[in-house]
C-alpha positions in Angstrom: 14.6 -10.8 -4.9 12.2 -10.6 -7.4 10.7 -13.5 -6.2 9.9 -12.2 -2.8 8.4 -9.0 -4.4 5.5 -11.4 -5.8 5.0 -13.4 -2.9 4.5 -10.1 -0.6 2.5 -9.0 -3.4 0.2 -12.2 -3.4 -0.6 -12.1 0.8 -1.4 -8.4 0.5 -3.1 -9.0 -2.3 -5.3 -11.6 -0.5 -5.3 -9.8 2.4 -6.9 -6.4 0.2 -9.8 -8.7 -0.9 -10.4 -9.7 2.8 -10.0 -6.1 4.5 -12.5 -5.0 1.3 -15.1 -8.4 1.9 -15.1 -7.2 5.5 -15.7 -3.7 4.7 -18.8 -4.2 2.7 -20.3 -7.0 4.6 -19.3 -6.2 8.2 -18.5 -2.3 8.4 -20.8 -1.0 6.2 -23.8 0.4 8.3 -22.1 -0.3 11.3 -19.6 2.8 11.2 -20.2 6.5 10.1 -19.4 7.0 6.4 -16.6 9.0 6.9 -14.9 6.0 8.8 -16.4 3.8 5.8 -14.4 6.2 3.6 -11.3 6.1 5.1 -11.3 2.7 5.7 -12.3 2.3 1.8 -9.4 4.3 0.6 -6.9 2.2 2.3 -7.9 -0.6 1.1 -8.1 0.8 -2.4 -4.6 2.3 -2.2 -3.3 -0.9 -0.9 -4.6 -2.7 -3.9 -3.4 -0.4 -6.5 0.0 -1.1 -5.1 -0.1 -4.9 -4.8 0.1 -4.3 -8.5 2.8 -1.7 -8.5 4.9 -4.6 -6.6 3.4 -7.3 -8.8 5.3 -5.1 -11.8 8.2 -4.5 -9.8 9.0 -8.2 -9.0 8.4 -8.5 -13.0 10.4 -5.9 -14.5 13.4 -6.8 -11.3 14.3 -9.9 -13.6 15.0 -8.2 -16.8 16.1 -4.5 -14.6 17.9 -6.0 -11.8 19.1 -3.1 -10.1 19.3 -1.1 -6.4 16.2 1.2 -8.2 14.1 -1.6 -8.6 15.0 -3.1 -5.4 14.2 0.5 -3.3 10.8 0.6 -5.6 9.4 -2.6 -3.9 10.7 -2.1 -0.9 8.7 1.8 -0.9 5.6 0.4 -2.2 5.4 -2.2 1.0 6.8 0.8 3.3 3.8 2.8 1.5 1.4 0.4 2.3 2.2 -0.1 6.0 2.4 3.6 6.2 -0.4 4.8 4.0 -3.1 2.5 4.2 -1.7 1.2 7.8 -2.4 4.5 9.3 -5.6 4.9 7.3 -6.9 1.5 8.7 -5.9 2.5 12.4 -7.7 5.7 11.8 -10.9 4.5 10.4 -10.8 2.2 13.6 -10.6 5.5 16.0 -12.8 7.2 14.0 -15.6 4.0 14.3 -14.7 3.7 17.9 -15.0 7.7 18.6 -11.3 7.4 20.9 -10.5 11.1 21.1 -6.8 12.2 21.2 -5.5 9.3 18.7 -6.0 11.7 15.5 -2.4 12.4 15.3 -2.3 9.1 13.6 -3.3 10.5 9.7 -0.3 12.4 10.4 1.7 9.8 9.2 -0.5 8.7 6.2 1.4 11.8 4.3 4.6 9.6 4.5 3.5 6.4 3.1 2.0 8.8 0.1 5.8 9.8 -0.3 7.0 6.0 -0.1 4.4 5.3 -3.3 5.5 8.5 -5.1 9.3 7.7 -4.7 8.6 3.9 -5.2 7.2 5.0 -8.8 10.3 7.5 -9.2 12.5 4.4 -8.5 10.8 2.0 -11.2 11.3 4.5 -13.5 15.2 5.0 -12.8 15.3 1.6 -12.3 14.1 1.0 -15.8 15.6 3.5 -17.6 19.2 3.1 -15.9 19.4 -0.9 -15.9 19.1 -2.1 -19.3 19.4 -6.0 -19.7 21.1 -6.7 -23.0 
């Protein structure tokens, strides 16, 4: 399982760089500062949690168990729900599409996944010591 987390982190990391470069070179100036800020937040939190997923993959080798497995799964879900909803919200704001602001209500769910993922990491390295 740890190899899967590492591979996923590598792909999501590359995707973070692509999206960040796209924002810096193509979006800035062509969308509102508000929409740009939303997009930038999505990229930032995705990249933070790419590192969290890498750490989870590395730790899983030393501390295999359900908590670290859930930590990795929750970090991936958090990226999808938190960053994904913010990418979509930035698009909605940039395209001035009325009626889709409800997408922002998904973002806190992704944040909750991030928080629980970090707590699972704590439990995984606290409860499963390898001799």
